[in-house]
All heavy atoms as TSV, in Angstrom:
chain	resi	resn	atom	element	x	y	z
A	1	MET	N	N	124.902	89.217	105.430
A	1	MET	CA	C	124.752	90.383	104.647
A	1	MET	C	C	126.014	91.214	104.607
A	1	MET	O	O	126.523	91.539	105.593
A	1	MET	CB	C	123.534	91.251	105.216
A	1	MET	CG	C	123.298	92.380	104.407
A	1	MET	SD	S	121.987	93.631	105.054
A	1	MET	CE	C	120.887	92.597	105.830
A	2	ASP	N	N	126.374	91.587	103.475
A	2	ASP	CA	C	127.544	92.505	103.242
A	2	ASP	C	C	127.049	93.891	103.231
A	2	ASP	O	O	126.158	94.304	102.495
A	2	ASP	CB	C	128.244	92.110	101.919
A	2	ASP	CG	C	128.792	90.788	101.931
A	2	ASP	OD1	O	129.260	90.274	103.008
A	2	ASP	OD2	O	128.779	90.181	100.778
A	3	TYR	N	N	127.885	94.764	104.025
A	3	TYR	CA	C	127.586	96.171	104.069
A	3	TYR	C	C	128.582	96.885	103.133
A	3	TYR	O	O	129.267	97.776	103.588
A	3	TYR	CB	C	127.664	96.638	105.547
A	3	TYR	CG	C	126.549	96.204	106.289
A	3	TYR	CD1	C	126.761	95.117	107.268
A	3	TYR	CD2	C	125.298	96.663	106.306
A	3	TYR	CE1	C	125.708	94.624	107.959
A	3	TYR	CE2	C	124.234	96.171	107.097
A	3	TYR	CZ	C	124.436	95.194	107.901
A	3	TYR	OH	O	123.477	94.627	108.666
A	4	LEU	N	N	128.479	96.531	101.911
A	4	LEU	CA	C	129.336	97.187	100.931
A	4	LEU	C	C	128.673	98.462	100.457
A	4	LEU	O	O	127.391	98.514	100.441
A	4	LEU	CB	C	129.650	96.229	99.725
A	4	LEU	CG	C	130.315	94.905	100.087
A	4	LEU	CD1	C	130.338	94.028	98.923
A	4	LEU	CD2	C	131.696	95.094	100.627
A	5	PRO	N	N	129.398	99.449	99.969
A	5	PRO	CA	C	128.903	100.695	99.548
A	5	PRO	C	C	127.715	100.481	98.454
A	5	PRO	O	O	126.801	101.161	98.523
A	5	PRO	CB	C	130.081	101.474	99.041
A	5	PRO	CG	C	131.248	101.008	99.780
A	5	PRO	CD	C	130.959	99.468	99.955
A	6	ASN	N	N	128.033	99.614	97.558
A	6	ASN	CA	C	127.018	99.351	96.474
A	6	ASN	C	C	125.682	98.854	97.030
A	6	ASN	O	O	124.654	99.239	96.592
A	6	ASN	CB	C	127.493	98.500	95.378
A	6	ASN	CG	C	128.568	99.101	94.493
A	6	ASN	OD1	O	128.620	100.348	94.500
A	6	ASN	ND2	N	129.194	98.364	93.763
A	7	ASN	N	N	125.790	97.916	97.937
A	7	ASN	CA	C	124.604	97.346	98.681
A	7	ASN	C	C	123.856	98.473	99.367
A	7	ASN	O	O	122.496	98.534	99.390
A	7	ASN	CB	C	124.961	96.194	99.592
A	7	ASN	CG	C	125.518	95.044	98.796
A	7	ASN	OD1	O	125.421	94.950	97.619
A	7	ASN	ND2	N	126.098	94.149	99.603
A	8	ILE	N	N	124.557	99.262	100.083
A	8	ILE	CA	C	123.897	100.373	100.910
A	8	ILE	C	C	123.260	101.382	99.926
A	8	ILE	O	O	122.142	101.778	100.132
A	8	ILE	CB	C	124.903	101.039	101.780
A	8	ILE	CG1	C	125.397	100.058	102.844
A	8	ILE	CG2	C	124.390	102.398	102.426
A	8	ILE	CD1	C	126.659	100.548	103.722
A	9	GLU	N	N	123.967	101.692	98.890
A	9	GLU	CA	C	123.413	102.605	97.855
A	9	GLU	C	C	122.145	102.145	97.228
A	9	GLU	O	O	121.177	102.801	96.964
A	9	GLU	CB	C	124.427	102.984	96.841
A	9	GLU	CG	C	125.565	103.957	97.320
A	9	GLU	CD	C	126.553	104.214	96.356
A	9	GLU	OE1	O	126.337	104.026	95.061
A	9	GLU	OE2	O	127.720	104.538	96.794
A	10	ASP	N	N	122.201	100.769	96.875
A	10	ASP	CA	C	121.023	100.092	96.282
A	10	ASP	C	C	119.781	100.157	97.191
A	10	ASP	O	O	118.737	100.357	96.809
A	10	ASP	CB	C	121.406	98.671	95.833
A	10	ASP	CG	C	122.313	98.636	94.611
A	10	ASP	OD1	O	122.557	99.658	93.965
A	10	ASP	OD2	O	122.907	97.531	94.372
A	11	GLY	N	N	120.138	99.815	98.503
A	11	GLY	CA	C	119.083	99.747	99.465
A	11	GLY	C	C	118.498	101.201	99.681
A	11	GLY	O	O	117.248	101.367	99.839
A	12	TYR	N	N	119.287	102.153	99.655
A	12	TYR	CA	C	118.903	103.631	99.833
A	12	TYR	C	C	118.012	103.963	98.701
A	12	TYR	O	O	116.858	104.482	98.799
A	12	TYR	CB	C	120.112	104.457	99.891
A	12	TYR	CG	C	119.735	105.941	100.002
A	12	TYR	CD1	C	119.222	106.522	101.161
A	12	TYR	CD2	C	119.726	106.813	98.842
A	12	TYR	CE1	C	118.917	107.887	101.227
A	12	TYR	CE2	C	119.417	108.133	98.903
A	12	TYR	CZ	C	119.003	108.663	100.102
A	12	TYR	OH	O	118.624	109.929	100.169
A	13	GLU	N	N	118.410	103.627	97.425
A	13	GLU	CA	C	117.578	103.903	96.194
A	13	GLU	C	C	116.318	103.238	96.274
A	13	GLU	O	O	115.246	103.800	95.908
A	13	GLU	CB	C	118.394	103.687	94.929
A	13	GLU	CG	C	119.519	104.561	94.703
A	13	GLU	CD	C	119.159	105.987	94.556
A	13	GLU	OE1	O	118.042	106.304	93.890
A	13	GLU	OE2	O	119.797	106.926	94.956
A	14	TYR	N	N	116.303	102.031	96.724
A	14	TYR	CA	C	115.093	101.225	96.871
A	14	TYR	C	C	114.059	101.880	97.800
A	14	TYR	O	O	112.886	102.113	97.503
A	14	TYR	CB	C	115.398	99.767	97.379
A	14	TYR	CG	C	114.194	98.948	97.571
A	14	TYR	CD1	C	113.416	98.419	96.520
A	14	TYR	CD2	C	113.959	98.584	98.872
A	14	TYR	CE1	C	112.392	97.550	96.883
A	14	TYR	CE2	C	112.780	97.729	99.210
A	14	TYR	CZ	C	112.056	97.246	98.092
A	14	TYR	OH	O	110.963	96.393	98.412
A	15	ALA	N	N	114.527	102.297	98.982
A	15	ALA	CA	C	113.735	102.929	99.937
A	15	ALA	C	C	113.215	104.289	99.467
A	15	ALA	O	O	112.078	104.645	99.613
A	15	ALA	CB	C	114.531	103.223	101.260
A	16	VAL	N	N	114.104	105.083	98.803
A	16	VAL	CA	C	113.650	106.497	98.295
A	16	VAL	C	C	112.586	106.243	97.176
A	16	VAL	O	O	111.684	107.077	97.266
A	16	VAL	CB	C	115.014	107.189	97.786
A	16	VAL	CG1	C	114.551	108.404	96.900
A	16	VAL	CG2	C	115.884	107.640	98.914
A	17	SER	N	N	112.762	105.260	96.359
A	17	SER	CA	C	111.739	105.070	95.333
A	17	SER	C	C	110.404	104.783	95.964
A	17	SER	O	O	109.363	105.298	95.464
A	17	SER	CB	C	112.188	104.010	94.265
A	17	SER	OG	O	112.082	102.763	94.969
A	18	ILE	N	N	110.356	104.001	96.971
A	18	ILE	CA	C	109.048	103.656	97.594
A	18	ILE	C	C	108.559	104.884	98.279
A	18	ILE	O	O	107.325	105.276	98.213
A	18	ILE	CB	C	109.363	102.566	98.787
A	18	ILE	CG1	C	109.594	101.231	98.071
A	18	ILE	CG2	C	108.138	102.418	99.669
A	18	ILE	CD1	C	110.013	100.066	98.939
A	19	VAL	N	N	109.371	105.705	98.992
A	19	VAL	CA	C	108.853	106.886	99.734
A	19	VAL	C	C	108.331	107.855	98.736
A	19	VAL	O	O	107.235	108.412	98.954
A	19	VAL	CB	C	109.950	107.477	100.574
A	19	VAL	CG1	C	109.584	108.839	101.132
A	19	VAL	CG2	C	110.308	106.535	101.777
A	20	ARG	N	N	109.027	108.071	97.645
A	20	ARG	CA	C	108.533	109.064	96.617
A	20	ARG	C	C	107.185	108.652	96.052
A	20	ARG	O	O	106.344	109.517	95.926
A	20	ARG	CB	C	109.578	109.146	95.480
A	20	ARG	CG	C	110.802	109.993	95.868
A	20	ARG	CD	C	111.697	110.213	94.758
A	20	ARG	NE	N	112.786	111.094	95.090
A	20	ARG	CZ	C	113.903	111.058	94.649
A	20	ARG	NH1	N	114.232	110.290	93.619
A	20	ARG	NH2	N	114.853	111.864	95.012
A	21	LYS	N	N	107.041	107.433	95.810
A	21	LYS	CA	C	105.700	106.872	95.262
A	21	LYS	C	C	104.694	106.968	96.271
A	21	LYS	O	O	103.582	107.410	95.915
A	21	LYS	CB	C	105.899	105.427	94.785
A	21	LYS	CG	C	104.673	104.673	94.375
A	21	LYS	CD	C	104.307	105.065	93.019
A	21	LYS	CE	C	103.201	104.078	92.409
A	21	LYS	NZ	N	101.877	104.585	92.778
A	22	ASN	N	N	104.960	106.641	97.458
A	22	ASN	CA	C	103.963	106.827	98.567
A	22	ASN	C	C	103.512	108.163	98.814
A	22	ASN	O	O	102.356	108.437	99.002
A	22	ASN	CB	C	104.451	106.169	99.871
A	22	ASN	CG	C	104.472	104.554	99.858
A	22	ASN	OD1	O	103.989	104.025	98.963
A	22	ASN	ND2	N	105.183	104.114	100.813
A	23	VAL	N	N	104.484	109.221	98.691
A	23	VAL	CA	C	104.155	110.547	98.895
A	23	VAL	C	C	103.269	111.041	97.820
A	23	VAL	O	O	102.273	111.695	97.984
A	23	VAL	CB	C	105.409	111.440	99.085
A	23	VAL	CG1	C	105.075	112.922	98.905
A	23	VAL	CG2	C	106.136	111.232	100.395
A	24	SER	N	N	103.589	110.669	96.647
A	24	SER	CA	C	102.791	110.998	95.433
A	24	SER	C	C	101.329	110.448	95.611
A	24	SER	O	O	100.441	111.226	95.319
A	24	SER	CB	C	103.455	110.573	94.146
A	24	SER	OG	O	102.664	110.721	93.039
A	25	ASP	N	N	101.262	109.217	95.940
A	25	ASP	CA	C	99.968	108.621	96.104
A	25	ASP	C	C	99.140	109.242	97.293
A	25	ASP	O	O	97.942	109.501	97.040
A	25	ASP	CB	C	100.065	107.113	96.433
A	25	ASP	CG	C	100.628	106.281	95.187
A	25	ASP	OD1	O	100.715	106.881	94.172
A	25	ASP	OD2	O	100.936	105.080	95.496
A	26	GLU	N	N	99.803	109.614	98.301
A	26	GLU	CA	C	99.222	110.356	99.360
A	26	GLU	C	C	98.613	111.619	98.989
A	26	GLU	O	O	97.481	112.112	99.328
A	26	GLU	CB	C	99.995	110.296	100.679
A	26	GLU	CG	C	99.422	111.038	101.858
A	26	GLU	CD	C	98.292	110.331	102.468
A	26	GLU	OE1	O	98.005	109.194	102.212
A	26	GLU	OE2	O	97.639	110.907	103.389
A	27	LYS	N	N	99.488	112.414	98.255
A	27	LYS	CA	C	99.097	113.708	97.814
A	27	LYS	C	C	97.863	113.651	96.877
A	27	LYS	O	O	96.912	114.419	96.969
A	27	LYS	CB	C	100.226	114.411	97.000
A	27	LYS	CG	C	101.357	114.946	97.833
A	27	LYS	CD	C	102.449	115.569	96.942
A	27	LYS	CE	C	103.479	116.211	97.806
A	27	LYS	NZ	N	104.580	116.846	97.018
A	28	ASP	N	N	97.890	112.695	95.914
A	28	ASP	CA	C	96.743	112.409	95.013
A	28	ASP	C	C	95.419	112.118	95.843
A	28	ASP	O	O	94.406	112.631	95.564
A	28	ASP	CB	C	97.083	111.311	94.097
A	28	ASP	CG	C	98.019	111.705	93.080
A	28	ASP	OD1	O	98.324	112.857	92.879
A	28	ASP	OD2	O	98.573	110.814	92.399
A	29	ARG	N	N	95.642	111.177	96.900
A	29	ARG	CA	C	94.466	110.822	97.607
A	29	ARG	C	C	93.867	112.024	98.454
A	29	ARG	O	O	92.699	112.251	98.499
A	29	ARG	CB	C	94.950	109.757	98.672
A	29	ARG	CG	C	93.652	109.135	99.430
A	29	ARG	CD	C	94.160	108.053	100.453
A	29	ARG	NE	N	94.930	108.661	101.622
A	29	ARG	CZ	C	94.348	109.272	102.648
A	29	ARG	NH1	N	93.059	109.383	102.605
A	29	ARG	NH2	N	95.128	109.673	103.585
A	30	ARG	N	N	94.736	112.836	98.905
A	30	ARG	CA	C	94.264	114.089	99.728
A	30	ARG	C	C	93.621	115.047	98.819
A	30	ARG	O	O	92.613	115.698	99.122
A	30	ARG	CB	C	95.516	114.737	100.415
A	30	ARG	CG	C	96.060	113.882	101.501
A	30	ARG	CD	C	95.719	114.471	102.826
A	30	ARG	NE	N	96.272	113.558	103.888
A	30	ARG	CZ	C	95.691	113.524	105.117
A	30	ARG	NH1	N	94.626	114.296	105.260
A	30	ARG	NH2	N	96.059	112.726	105.948
A	31	ASP	N	N	94.170	115.207	97.520
A	31	ASP	CA	C	93.648	116.107	96.600
A	31	ASP	C	C	92.246	115.706	96.219
A	31	ASP	O	O	91.336	116.519	96.042
A	31	ASP	CB	C	94.520	116.181	95.271
A	31	ASP	CG	C	95.670	117.059	95.529
A	31	ASP	OD1	O	95.816	117.846	96.424
A	31	ASP	OD2	O	96.660	117.059	94.625
A	32	GLN	N	N	92.011	114.354	95.955
A	32	GLN	CA	C	90.758	113.859	95.650
A	32	GLN	C	C	89.624	114.140	96.728
A	32	GLN	O	O	88.482	114.327	96.423
A	32	GLN	CB	C	90.801	112.401	95.354
A	32	GLN	CG	C	91.553	112.027	94.068
A	32	GLN	CD	C	91.750	110.540	93.915
A	32	GLN	OE1	O	91.463	109.752	94.707
A	32	GLN	NE2	N	92.442	110.195	92.770
A	33	LYS	N	N	90.141	114.092	97.953
A	33	LYS	CA	C	89.230	114.362	99.073
A	33	LYS	C	C	89.094	115.913	99.378
A	33	LYS	O	O	88.373	116.322	100.221
A	33	LYS	CB	C	89.780	113.771	100.401
A	33	LYS	CG	C	89.637	112.213	100.359
A	33	LYS	CD	C	90.161	111.651	101.623
A	33	LYS	CE	C	89.597	110.354	101.967
A	33	LYS	NZ	N	90.018	109.875	103.251
A	34	GLY	N	N	89.863	116.776	98.676
A	34	GLY	CA	C	89.864	118.204	98.886
A	34	GLY	C	C	90.625	118.535	100.132
A	34	GLY	O	O	90.365	119.658	100.810
A	35	GLU	N	N	91.553	117.718	100.598
A	35	GLU	CA	C	92.295	118.019	101.874
A	35	GLU	C	C	93.715	118.379	101.393
A	35	GLU	O	O	94.206	118.189	100.254
A	35	GLU	CB	C	92.488	116.711	102.665
A	35	GLU	CG	C	91.104	116.189	103.154
A	35	GLU	CD	C	91.248	114.883	103.881
A	35	GLU	OE1	O	92.313	114.247	103.803
A	35	GLU	OE2	O	90.202	114.395	104.415
A	36	THR	N	N	94.418	119.091	102.238
A	36	THR	CA	C	95.771	119.514	102.041
A	36	THR	C	C	96.762	118.414	102.499
A	36	THR	O	O	96.500	117.660	103.387
A	36	THR	CB	C	96.146	120.835	102.726
A	36	THR	OG1	O	95.939	120.711	104.171
A	36	THR	CG2	C	95.233	122.044	102.202
A	37	TYR	N	N	97.909	118.415	101.833
A	37	TYR	CA	C	98.872	117.448	102.185
A	37	TYR	C	C	100.025	118.088	102.944
A	37	TYR	O	O	100.400	119.214	102.736
A	37	TYR	CB	C	99.587	116.785	100.924
A	37	TYR	CG	C	100.702	116.017	101.273
A	37	TYR	CD1	C	100.614	114.560	101.660
A	37	TYR	CD2	C	102.102	116.511	101.115
A	37	TYR	CE1	C	101.773	113.913	102.004
A	37	TYR	CE2	C	103.128	115.829	101.362
A	37	TYR	CZ	C	103.014	114.424	101.855
A	37	TYR	OH	O	104.137	113.706	102.165
A	38	SER	N	N	100.493	117.451	104.002
A	38	SER	CA	C	101.537	117.953	104.850
A	38	SER	C	C	102.617	116.899	105.057
A	38	SER	O	O	102.238	115.798	105.515
A	38	SER	CB	C	101.044	118.350	106.097
A	38	SER	OG	O	102.100	118.489	107.122
A	39	HIS	N	N	103.883	117.187	104.578
A	39	HIS	CA	C	104.951	116.163	104.837
A	39	HIS	C	C	105.045	115.767	106.389
A	39	HIS	O	O	105.161	114.649	106.694
A	39	HIS	CB	C	106.328	116.692	104.530
A	39	HIS	CG	C	106.753	116.486	103.061
A	39	HIS	ND1	N	106.379	115.404	102.308
A	39	HIS	CD2	C	107.335	117.386	102.153
A	39	HIS	CE1	C	106.840	115.474	101.095
A	39	HIS	NE2	N	107.414	116.647	100.950
A	40	SER	N	N	104.998	116.799	107.146
A	40	SER	CA	C	105.161	116.550	108.627
A	40	SER	C	C	104.075	115.658	109.173
A	40	SER	O	O	104.366	114.700	109.898
A	40	SER	CB	C	104.997	117.996	109.292
A	40	SER	OG	O	105.194	117.753	110.725
A	41	ASN	N	N	102.850	115.912	108.798
A	41	ASN	CA	C	101.688	115.123	109.258
A	41	ASN	C	C	101.837	113.614	108.772
A	41	ASN	O	O	101.618	112.681	109.512
A	41	ASN	CB	C	100.397	115.700	108.917
A	41	ASN	CG	C	100.117	116.939	109.701
A	41	ASN	OD1	O	100.728	117.083	110.819
A	41	ASN	ND2	N	99.164	117.757	109.267
A	42	TYR	N	N	102.160	113.555	107.490
A	42	TYR	CA	C	102.248	112.149	106.825
A	42	TYR	C	C	103.317	111.419	107.515
A	42	TYR	O	O	103.119	110.170	107.836
A	42	TYR	CB	C	102.371	112.271	105.360
A	42	TYR	CG	C	102.425	110.950	104.706
A	42	TYR	CD1	C	101.340	110.029	104.738
A	42	TYR	CD2	C	103.604	110.490	104.006
A	42	TYR	CE1	C	101.432	108.748	104.108
A	42	TYR	CE2	C	103.630	109.297	103.415
A	42	TYR	CZ	C	102.550	108.467	103.477
A	42	TYR	OH	O	102.668	107.211	102.856
A	43	PHE	N	N	104.501	111.943	107.593
A	43	PHE	CA	C	105.620	111.128	108.007
A	43	PHE	C	C	105.551	110.935	109.557
A	43	PHE	O	O	106.130	109.904	110.097
A	43	PHE	CB	C	106.972	111.766	107.734
A	43	PHE	CG	C	107.315	111.584	106.284
A	43	PHE	CD1	C	107.207	112.623	105.339
A	43	PHE	CD2	C	107.828	110.370	105.882
A	43	PHE	CE1	C	107.364	112.478	104.062
A	43	PHE	CE2	C	108.094	110.210	104.436
A	43	PHE	CZ	C	107.988	111.257	103.541
A	44	LYS	N	N	104.776	111.603	110.279
A	44	LYS	CA	C	104.508	111.299	111.668
A	44	LYS	C	C	103.479	110.326	111.940
A	44	LYS	O	O	103.359	109.644	113.046
A	44	LYS	CB	C	104.141	112.538	112.392
A	44	LYS	CG	C	105.254	113.532	112.736
A	44	LYS	CD	C	104.721	114.840	113.384
A	44	LYS	CE	C	105.802	115.807	113.512
A	44	LYS	NZ	N	105.317	117.061	114.178
A	45	SER	N	N	102.674	110.030	110.949
A	45	SER	CA	C	101.546	109.069	111.104
A	45	SER	C	C	101.964	107.682	110.896
A	45	SER	O	O	102.882	107.366	110.246
A	45	SER	CB	C	100.459	109.409	110.006
A	45	SER	OG	O	100.868	109.065	108.725
A	46	ALA	N	N	101.124	106.827	111.524
A	46	ALA	CA	C	101.326	105.419	111.324
A	46	ALA	C	C	101.073	104.998	109.940
A	46	ALA	O	O	101.656	103.955	109.424
A	46	ALA	CB	C	100.343	104.681	112.393
A	47	GLN	N	N	100.216	105.664	109.150
A	47	GLN	CA	C	99.906	105.337	107.808
A	47	GLN	C	C	101.152	105.317	106.961
A	47	GLN	O	O	101.270	104.523	106.115
A	47	GLN	CB	C	98.895	106.332	107.291
A	47	GLN	CG	C	98.297	105.879	105.982
A	47	GLN	CD	C	97.631	104.516	106.006
A	47	GLN	OE1	O	96.780	104.279	106.851
A	47	GLN	NE2	N	97.918	103.624	105.142
A	48	CYS	N	N	102.087	106.258	107.276
A	48	CYS	CA	C	103.312	106.273	106.480
A	48	CYS	C	C	104.027	104.935	106.613
A	48	CYS	O	O	104.521	104.442	105.578
A	48	CYS	CB	C	104.192	107.484	106.938
A	48	CYS	SG	S	105.709	107.583	106.206
A	49	ARG	N	N	104.250	104.490	107.797
A	49	ARG	CA	C	104.999	103.227	108.017
A	49	ARG	C	C	104.244	102.026	107.329
A	49	ARG	O	O	104.797	101.274	106.718
A	49	ARG	CB	C	105.142	102.995	109.517
A	49	ARG	CG	C	105.976	101.745	109.857
A	49	ARG	CD	C	106.037	101.384	111.299
A	49	ARG	NE	N	104.704	100.855	111.774
A	49	ARG	CZ	C	103.974	101.535	112.659
A	49	ARG	NH1	N	104.373	102.732	113.240
A	49	ARG	NH2	N	102.819	100.940	112.969
A	50	ILE	N	N	102.945	102.008	107.505
A	50	ILE	CA	C	102.104	101.012	106.985
A	50	ILE	C	C	102.184	100.989	105.430
A	50	ILE	O	O	102.346	99.923	104.844
A	50	ILE	CB	C	100.521	101.225	107.372
A	50	ILE	CG1	C	100.479	100.902	108.831
A	50	ILE	CG2	C	99.684	100.269	106.583
A	50	ILE	CD1	C	99.200	101.339	109.489
A	51	ASP	N	N	102.117	102.205	104.779
A	51	ASP	CA	C	102.333	102.304	103.357
A	51	ASP	C	C	103.662	101.768	102.899
A	51	ASP	O	O	103.744	100.997	101.871
A	51	ASP	CB	C	102.094	103.773	102.839
A	51	ASP	CG	C	100.646	104.345	103.045
A	51	ASP	OD1	O	99.754	103.486	103.330
A	51	ASP	OD2	O	100.500	105.513	103.047
A	52	TYR	N	N	104.636	102.129	103.568
A	52	TYR	CA	C	106.032	101.760	103.214
A	52	TYR	C	C	106.163	100.223	103.292
A	52	TYR	O	O	106.649	99.588	102.465
A	52	TYR	CB	C	107.192	102.411	104.092
A	52	TYR	CG	C	108.572	102.031	103.634
A	52	TYR	CD1	C	109.183	102.672	102.683
A	52	TYR	CD2	C	109.112	100.906	104.247
A	52	TYR	CE1	C	110.508	102.256	102.280
A	52	TYR	CE2	C	110.347	100.409	103.805
A	52	TYR	CZ	C	111.045	101.172	102.839
A	52	TYR	OH	O	112.296	100.707	102.418
A	53	ASN	N	N	105.796	99.805	104.454
A	53	ASN	CA	C	105.914	98.277	104.710
A	53	ASN	C	C	105.119	97.439	103.717
A	53	ASN	O	O	105.451	96.379	103.279
A	53	ASN	CB	C	105.494	97.918	106.141
A	53	ASN	CG	C	106.469	98.457	107.189
A	53	ASN	OD1	O	107.646	98.848	106.821
A	53	ASN	ND2	N	106.129	98.415	108.496
A	54	THR	N	N	103.903	97.979	103.329
A	54	THR	CA	C	103.117	97.306	102.344
A	54	THR	C	C	103.808	97.101	101.041
A	54	THR	O	O	103.885	96.069	100.395
A	54	THR	CB	C	101.746	97.981	102.220
A	54	THR	OG1	O	101.085	98.021	103.419
A	54	THR	CG2	C	100.942	97.252	101.184
A	55	VAL	N	N	104.356	98.219	100.536
A	55	VAL	CA	C	105.014	98.239	99.263
A	55	VAL	C	C	106.364	97.430	99.320
A	55	VAL	O	O	106.598	96.686	98.377
A	55	VAL	CB	C	105.339	99.643	98.773
A	55	VAL	CG1	C	106.173	99.668	97.499
A	55	VAL	CG2	C	104.057	100.431	98.544
A	56	ALA	N	N	107.055	97.495	100.401
A	56	ALA	CA	C	108.339	96.780	100.543
A	56	ALA	C	C	108.091	95.293	100.941
A	56	ALA	O	O	109.111	94.620	100.922
A	56	ALA	CB	C	109.172	97.488	101.713
A	57	GLY	N	N	106.865	94.953	101.213
A	57	GLY	CA	C	106.539	93.579	101.492
A	57	GLY	C	C	107.056	93.134	102.879
A	57	GLY	O	O	107.337	91.975	103.173
A	58	ILE	N	N	107.052	94.105	103.772
A	58	ILE	CA	C	107.387	93.893	105.149
A	58	ILE	C	C	106.112	93.707	106.058
A	58	ILE	O	O	105.388	94.608	105.991
A	58	ILE	CB	C	108.283	95.031	105.671
A	58	ILE	CG1	C	109.570	95.132	104.864
A	58	ILE	CG2	C	108.657	94.777	107.120
A	58	ILE	CD1	C	110.360	96.417	105.258
A	59	SER	N	N	106.078	92.526	106.659
A	59	SER	CA	C	104.875	92.456	107.623
A	59	SER	C	C	105.391	92.649	108.966
A	59	SER	O	O	106.504	92.356	109.363
A	59	SER	CB	C	104.299	91.050	107.429
A	59	SER	OG	O	105.226	90.068	107.781
A	60	GLU	N	N	104.479	93.190	109.765
A	60	GLU	CA	C	104.910	93.579	111.153
A	60	GLU	C	C	104.423	92.441	112.069
A	60	GLU	O	O	103.361	92.452	112.568
A	60	GLU	CB	C	104.384	94.898	111.581
A	60	GLU	CG	C	104.954	96.057	110.854
A	60	GLU	CD	C	104.508	97.267	111.340
A	60	GLU	OE1	O	104.012	97.461	112.493
A	60	GLU	OE2	O	104.605	98.281	110.572
A	61	ASN	N	N	105.263	91.433	112.182
A	61	ASN	CA	C	104.995	90.248	113.020
A	61	ASN	C	C	106.287	89.716	113.559
A	61	ASN	O	O	107.312	90.229	113.252
A	61	ASN	CB	C	104.018	89.194	112.394
A	61	ASN	CG	C	104.716	88.664	111.084
A	61	ASN	OD1	O	105.930	88.529	110.914
A	61	ASN	ND2	N	103.811	88.324	110.194
A	62	TYR	N	N	106.196	88.600	114.199
A	62	TYR	CA	C	107.400	88.024	114.849
A	62	TYR	C	C	108.452	87.436	113.923
A	62	TYR	O	O	109.557	87.327	114.313
A	62	TYR	CB	C	107.002	86.851	115.797
A	62	TYR	CG	C	106.165	87.418	116.985
A	62	TYR	CD1	C	104.766	87.146	116.967
A	62	TYR	CD2	C	106.704	88.278	117.932
A	62	TYR	CE1	C	103.981	87.604	118.111
A	62	TYR	CE2	C	105.935	88.802	118.949
A	62	TYR	CZ	C	104.601	88.463	119.056
A	62	TYR	OH	O	103.797	88.968	119.976
A	63	ASP	N	N	108.157	87.317	112.677
A	63	ASP	CA	C	109.089	86.815	111.678
A	63	ASP	C	C	109.742	87.940	110.858
A	63	ASP	O	O	110.361	87.602	109.839
A	63	ASP	CB	C	108.622	85.744	110.833
A	63	ASP	CG	C	107.537	86.201	109.907
A	63	ASP	OD1	O	106.966	87.183	110.221
A	63	ASP	OD2	O	107.238	85.339	108.918
A	64	LEU	N	N	109.609	89.121	111.203
A	64	LEU	CA	C	110.133	90.265	110.533
A	64	LEU	C	C	111.611	90.200	110.210
A	64	LEU	O	O	112.111	90.374	109.135
A	64	LEU	CB	C	109.801	91.652	111.270
A	64	LEU	CG	C	110.302	92.847	110.679
A	64	LEU	CD1	C	109.804	93.100	109.232
A	64	LEU	CD2	C	110.009	94.100	111.401
A	65	ILE	N	N	112.408	89.909	111.281
A	65	ILE	CA	C	113.870	89.861	111.108
A	65	ILE	C	C	114.259	88.764	110.111
A	65	ILE	O	O	115.062	88.978	109.215
A	65	ILE	CB	C	114.570	89.669	112.451
A	65	ILE	CG1	C	114.307	90.874	113.247
A	65	ILE	CG2	C	115.946	89.313	112.314
A	65	ILE	CD1	C	114.871	90.825	114.770
A	66	LYS	N	N	113.605	87.575	110.254
A	66	LYS	CA	C	113.857	86.511	109.231
A	66	LYS	C	C	113.598	86.994	107.806
A	66	LYS	O	O	114.305	86.775	106.928
A	66	LYS	CB	C	113.148	85.271	109.693
A	66	LYS	CG	C	113.488	84.083	108.712
A	66	LYS	CD	C	112.611	82.910	109.100
A	66	LYS	CE	C	112.821	81.703	108.196
A	66	LYS	NZ	N	113.160	81.868	106.755
A	67	LYS	N	N	112.429	87.614	107.661
A	67	LYS	CA	C	112.004	88.024	106.280
A	67	LYS	C	C	113.070	89.044	105.760
A	67	LYS	O	O	113.323	89.011	104.678
A	67	LYS	CB	C	110.626	88.580	106.377
A	67	LYS	CG	C	109.542	87.624	106.365
A	67	LYS	CD	C	108.165	88.311	106.370
A	67	LYS	CE	C	107.115	87.226	106.314
A	67	LYS	NZ	N	105.759	87.920	106.133
A	68	LEU	N	N	113.481	90.033	106.577
A	68	LEU	CA	C	114.441	91.007	106.089
A	68	LEU	C	C	115.700	90.306	105.708
A	68	LEU	O	O	116.313	90.643	104.757
A	68	LEU	CB	C	114.743	92.071	107.195
A	68	LEU	CG	C	113.530	92.986	107.462
A	68	LEU	CD1	C	113.895	93.872	108.689
A	68	LEU	CD2	C	113.198	93.822	106.209
A	69	ILE	N	N	116.208	89.405	106.497
A	69	ILE	CA	C	117.492	88.684	106.243
A	69	ILE	C	C	117.252	87.866	104.931
A	69	ILE	O	O	118.165	87.891	104.006
A	69	ILE	CB	C	117.891	87.685	107.385
A	69	ILE	CG1	C	118.365	88.624	108.553
A	69	ILE	CG2	C	118.958	86.730	106.886
A	69	ILE	CD1	C	118.541	87.754	109.807
A	70	ASP	N	N	116.129	87.206	104.748
A	70	ASP	CA	C	115.895	86.443	103.481
A	70	ASP	C	C	115.864	87.294	102.317
A	70	ASP	O	O	116.281	86.888	101.246
A	70	ASP	CB	C	114.600	85.683	103.622
A	70	ASP	CG	C	114.618	84.480	104.678
A	70	ASP	OD1	O	115.836	84.148	105.039
A	70	ASP	OD2	O	113.594	84.065	105.010
A	71	LYS	N	N	115.333	88.530	102.470
A	71	LYS	CA	C	115.223	89.486	101.346
A	71	LYS	C	C	116.566	90.214	101.077
A	71	LYS	O	O	116.752	90.866	100.033
A	71	LYS	CB	C	114.105	90.491	101.520
A	71	LYS	CG	C	112.732	89.934	101.400
A	71	LYS	CD	C	111.710	90.965	101.691
A	71	LYS	CE	C	111.144	91.306	100.352
A	71	LYS	NZ	N	110.118	92.277	100.308
A	72	ARG	N	N	117.456	90.179	102.041
A	72	ARG	CA	C	118.737	90.801	102.011
A	72	ARG	C	C	118.555	92.268	101.967
A	72	ARG	O	O	119.246	93.103	101.214
A	72	ARG	CB	C	119.509	90.339	100.794
A	72	ARG	CG	C	119.818	88.930	100.801
A	72	ARG	CD	C	121.023	88.652	101.683
A	72	ARG	NE	N	121.408	87.276	101.553
A	72	ARG	CZ	C	121.697	86.531	102.641
A	72	ARG	NH1	N	121.648	87.026	103.860
A	72	ARG	NH2	N	122.043	85.229	102.505
A	73	ILE	N	N	117.564	92.835	102.741
A	73	ILE	CA	C	117.407	94.273	102.790
A	73	ILE	C	C	118.316	94.785	103.856
A	73	ILE	O	O	118.393	94.273	104.984
A	73	ILE	CB	C	115.883	94.627	103.114
A	73	ILE	CG1	C	115.105	94.239	101.960
A	73	ILE	CG2	C	115.719	96.157	103.441
A	73	ILE	CD1	C	113.611	94.456	102.019
C-alpha cells in the first residue's frame, strides 16, 4: 500500500463521508424516537464503530487485516 498524499486524502474523504451519513442517520433515528442526539454519546458508543464498520464493509474477526489490505484502505 502506498502512503501517497492522494491516497491518504481519498481515504480521509471516504471515512468522512461514512461518518457524516452515519451521524445523519443516527440523528434521524433519535428524532423518530423523541430522543435527543449527542455527538459525545454517539462517538463513545460501540454502536458508532459498528455503524462505521458495517457501511465500510469491515467485519470484526480474525481476517480483518487481510480484508483491509485487499481493499487497500
